[in-house]
N, C-alpha and C positions, 0 to 999 in steps of 0.2 A: 099403582101400589102394586097390583098380582101381575104387571108386565112385569115391574120391579124386581118384584118376587123371585118370580118364574126366571127373569136373568140369571140371577144371583145364584139360584138352585141348578141354573144348569152349569154354569160358569164355575162353579165349587165341584161338582160331580166328575165334570170333564178332568177338575184341578186334579183330584184322588185318583179319578183313572186312570190318568198317565201316574203318576207317581209308585201306584201300586205296580203298572206294567214293568219300571223302571225298576224299581227295588227287588223284584226279581224277574229280573233277564240277565242279570253274570251277576259270577261269585271271583271275588281273588285266585279262591285257586281252583274252583274245580265250577261247570256249569249247576243252573239252581235247579237244573231237575238232578242233581247229582245225590245219590242215597245219602242217607246222615243216622246208620248205625252206629252201636257202642261198638267198640272193639276190645278185647280183653282176652290175649293168648296167652298164656304160657309154658314155653318149648325146651326142652330138654335137650342140649347139644349131644350129651351121652348117649339119646339113644340111635338105635340105627336111623331111627325118618329120618332126624334132623342130620346127619353126617355129611353132608352136604357145606352146612353153617360152621364148618370146622373150618375150611378151605379158603381163601382169597378167592374172590370171583366167585365162588359154591353160591348156590342160589335153592331156592324151593319155592312152593307154592304150599300156601296155606288155608286148606276149606276148612276146616274145624270149628267146631260154634262157636259163636261170638267171632268170627274172625270179619262181620264184614257183610256184604250181600252178595257179594261172589268170589269171595275169596282174598289172600294176598299175595303177593311175591315178595318174599326176603332174600337180600343179600348180601352175602363176606364183603366189608368192604374197610381193608384192611382190619383194624381194631376194634373196627365198629360195625354197622350194619346200616341199610333199609330198609323199612318196611312200607312197599306199594300196594293201594288199590287196585283189586284189577279189574273196576268201573275203569272206562272210557273220564278223562277229565273234561271232554272238551266238547261232549256229545249226549245227549238223553239215553240211560240207558232202554236196550231195547236183545232182540237173539242175538245179535253177532258185534256185541263190544267190548266184550269179557276180555281183556286184556293177555297176550301170550309174550312168552320171552323166545323169540328165534336165536339162530345160533350160541348160542351165551353169552351172546354180547349187548341185543337190543330187544328190548317190549312194545310189543306191534299191536294197535288196531285192525281184527281182522275186518273191519267194516270198511274202514278207506285207509288202509295201511300207513295213518302216521305212526309213525318212530322214536322213539325216546333210548337213549346210552341206558344202557340196563346200572350202571354203575354208577353216575347220576345224578338216572332222571330228565338229564336235559335233552329239551327237543333236537332231536337231528340237523340240522340243513336242507332249508326247503321245506321245513314240520308244515302242515297244515293248521297248528296252534303252537300260539309262545304258552301255552300251561301246559307244568308238569303233572304230572302221575302226583295225586293223592299220597303224599309219605303218612305216617305216626312216631309219637315218640316209644321212647322202648327203655327197655332199664336192660343189661345184662351183668349178672354178678359171674365174675371171672374163676372164683373158685369153684360156683358150681354147676357151671356152665350152663344156665339158667334163663334166657331167653325172653322179657316179660314185654310183650308189643300191645299197649293202650289208646284206650281217645274215647 
């Protein structure tokens, strides 16, 4: 009886360990260690600091309070916007994984030079990951020119 109980206990513990490891191993949109901070940013595009967002392909870094752990990259795409998290989606955050815009056309991870297309967030060909940068929903009021980004 004791031997059977021990084997069942070990087997049960092993199953739960495997399930725990697998459930934390990856997520659909980012790695499991990706920070999950609230996003609540309001940008008035009438202000000079946000003027680039009034033009097609204009972009800015947002490092305000409640803009995630490393800030956001916001891009004007036609009559819409993209709001990307600056944490690399494919590797755990460290001192060298804050995404940067290069040449006004790409987002780059400085740690491994993985690149994404700025306008779409799609990984460039030959990329080290198929994960796009994490994006956030937004509302844009055309009358007041206020862009609200939230999560």
